[in-house]
C-alpha positions in Angstrom: 0.0 0.0 0.0 1.0 3.6 -0.7 -1.7 5.8 0.5 -1.9 9.6 -0.3 -3.9 11.7 2.2 -5.2 15.1 1.4 -7.3 17.6 3.5 -8.4 21.2 2.9 -11.4 21.3 5.2 -9.6 23.5 7.8 -7.1 26.4 7.4 -4.4 23.7 7.2 -3.6 22.6 3.6 -2.1 19.2 4.2 -0.9 16.1 2.4 0.9 12.9 3.5 2.1 9.6 2.3 1.7 6.3 4.3 3.0 2.9 3.2 0.8 0.9 5.5 3.3 0.8 8.3 4.4 4.4 8.8 4.1 7.9 7.5 6.8 8.5 4.8 6.3 12.3 4.4 4.0 15.1 5.3 3.4 18.7 4.3 1.2 21.2 6.1 0.7 25.0 5.6 -1.9 27.0 7.5 -3.5 29.5 5.2 -7.3 29.7 5.0 -7.3 31.6 1.7 -4.9 29.7 -0.5 -6.1 26.1 -0.5 -6.1 26.0 -4.3 -2.6 27.4 -4.6 -1.0 25.3 -1.9 -2.4 21.8 -2.3 -0.6 20.5 -5.5 2.8 21.9 -4.4 2.2 20.0 -1.1 1.6 16.8 -2.9 4.8 17.4 -5.0 6.8 17.9 -1.8 5.6 14.7 -0.1 6.2 12.6 -3.2 9.7 14.1 -3.6 10.6 13.6 0.1 9.4 9.9 -0.1 11.2 9.4 -3.4 8.2 8.1 -5.3 6.2 9.1 -8.3 2.4 9.8 -8.2 1.7 6.7 -10.3 3.1 4.6 -7.4 0.1 5.6 -5.1 -2.4 2.8 -4.6 -5.0 4.5 -2.5 -6.3 8.0 -1.7 -8.0 9.3 1.3 -9.5 12.8 1.5 -10.9 14.8 4.4 -14.6 15.3 3.7 -15.2 18.0 6.3 -17.1 19.5 7.8 -15.6 22.6 6.4 -16.3 25.7 4.3 -17.6 25.2 0.8 -14.7 26.8 -1.1 -11.8 25.3 0.8 -13.3 21.8 1.2 -14.0 21.2 -2.5 -10.3 21.9 -3.4 -9.2 18.7 -1.7 -12.2 16.6 -2.8 -11.9 17.6 -6.5 -8.1 17.0 -6.4 -8.5 13.6 -4.9 -11.2 12.7 -7.4 -9.0 13.8 -10.3 -6.1 11.8 -9.1 -8.3 8.8 -8.5 -9.7 8.9 -12.0 -6.3 9.5 -13.6 -4.6 6.7 -11.7 -7.6 4.3 -11.6 -7.3 3.8 -7.8 -9.8 3.9 -5.0 -10.6 7.2 -3.3 -11.8 7.0 0.3 -13.4 9.7 2.4 -12.9 10.4 6.1 -14.4 12.9 8.4 -11.8 15.6 9.0 -12.7 15.7 12.7 -11.6 12.1 12.9 -8.1 13.0 11.8 -7.8 15.5 14.6 -9.2 12.9 17.0 -6.6 10.4 15.9 -3.9 13.0 16.5 -5.2 13.8 19.9 -4.2 10.4 21.3 -6.4 10.8 24.4 -7.5 7.9 26.6 -10.6 9.5 27.9 -13.9 10.7 26.2 -13.3 14.0 24.5 -14.6 16.5 22.0 -13.1 17.8 18.7 -14.0 21.3 17.6 -12.9 23.3 14.6 -13.6 27.0 13.7 -16.6 27.2 11.5 -16.5 31.0 11.3 -19.7 33.0 11.8 -19.0 32.6 15.5 -19.8 28.9 15.2 -17.8 25.6 15.5 -17.9 22.2 13.8 -17.7 19.6 16.5 -18.3 16.0 17.5 -17.9 13.7 20.6 -15.4 10.8 20.8 -15.0 7.9 23.2 -11.8 6.9 25.0 -10.7 4.8 22.0 -11.1 7.8 19.6 -14.3 6.5 18.0 -16.8 9.1 17.1 -20.0 8.9 19.1 -22.0 11.7 17.4 -22.6 13.0 13.9 -20.6 16.2 13.2 -22.6 19.3 13.9 -22.3 23.1 13.5 -23.4 25.2 16.5 -22.8 28.4 18.3 -20.5 27.6 21.3 -23.0 29.1 23.8 -25.7 26.7 22.6 -23.6 23.6 23.5 -21.9 25.0 26.6 -23.6 22.5 28.9 -22.6 19.6 26.7 -18.9 20.4 26.5 -18.0 22.2 29.7 -15.1 20.4 31.4 -14.9 17.8 28.7 -11.4 17.4 27.3 -11.3 19.1 23.9 -8.9 19.7 21.0 -9.0 21.7 17.9 -8.9 25.4 16.8 -12.6 25.8 17.7 -12.0 24.7 21.3 -9.0 27.0 21.6 -10.9 29.9 20.2 -13.8 29.5 22.6 -12.0 28.3 25.7 -14.6 30.0 28.0 -17.0 27.4 26.7 -14.7 24.5 26.0 -13.2 24.7 29.5 -11.5 21.4 29.2 -9.5 22.4 26.2 -6.1 20.7 25.8 -3.7 23.4 24.7 -1.0 20.8 23.9 -3.4 18.9 21.6 -3.7 19.3 17.8 -5.0 22.7 16.6 -5.3 22.1 12.9 -5.6 19.0 10.6 -2.6 16.8 10.0 -2.4 14.8 6.8 -0.2 12.3 8.7 -2.9 11.8 11.3 -5.7 11.5 8.6 -3.5 8.9 6.7 -2.8 6.9 9.9 -6.5 6.9 10.9 -7.5 5.7 7.4 -4.8 2.9 7.3 -5.8 1.7 10.7 -9.5 1.4 9.7 -8.7 -0.2 6.4 -6.4 -2.8 8.1 -9.3 -3.6 10.5 -11.5 -4.3 7.5 -13.7 -1.2 7.8 -15.2 0.3 4.7 -14.5 4.0 4.6 -17.2 6.4 3.5 -17.4 7.7 0.0 -15.6 11.0 -0.7 -18.7 13.2 -0.5 -18.5 16.7 1.1 -19.9 17.3 4.5 -20.9 20.9 4.4 -23.6 21.1 7.1 -24.7 24.5 5.9 -25.3 26.4 2.7 -22.4 28.3 1.0 -22.0 32.0 1.6 -22.3 32.9 -2.1 -25.9 32.9 -3.3 -27.8 34.2 -6.3 -29.5 37.5 -5.5 -33.2 37.2 -4.9 -34.1 40.4 -6.7 -31.7 41.3 -9.5 -32.1 43.8 -12.3 -32.8 42.3 -15.8 -30.5 43.9 -18.3 -31.1 41.7 -21.3 -33.7 42.7 -24.0 -37.2 41.4 -23.6 
């Protein structure tokens, strides 16, 4: 196996290569506005560091979010394009699960990322890192009773630490391609079927067609 992992669901643009035993290379840059510019160079870097060509990749895994529409689709479209060109399987994985894998906690915990608009994307996990709830998007104040005192990781928990009072400041803040790859490899090795690479948006995109626009074409 040579698995390429990609994720653009968070401000971290990240890619990693995993050979089924260990991570061979990883690239990560945190820039919420340049996913499209940074992802392919990141893939080039990990391939070069590992000393392999793209056609050696046997599997792809891509973070499916939740995340903002524009950034998230960069990773999904890139993974789909690679998969079609190489004729290899493309797996999806919840981006929060990658952060949960990187957390390495042995107690129930929460993962929360920044969803902007003063909201967070979040989910609960058990002591083995298995997700207990479907990913959700909420205002921190609306979930305060559910997360107060619970160990928490991620940029959303750090940003709203008066609500996520159990935030682990030494935990992962942004997504890691290495963690996403490792989580995917572990699940595939256990015989699990990973979900299809379909985006998990949770809310409508910011850009919308105006409801009342002026007609400028001739009648």
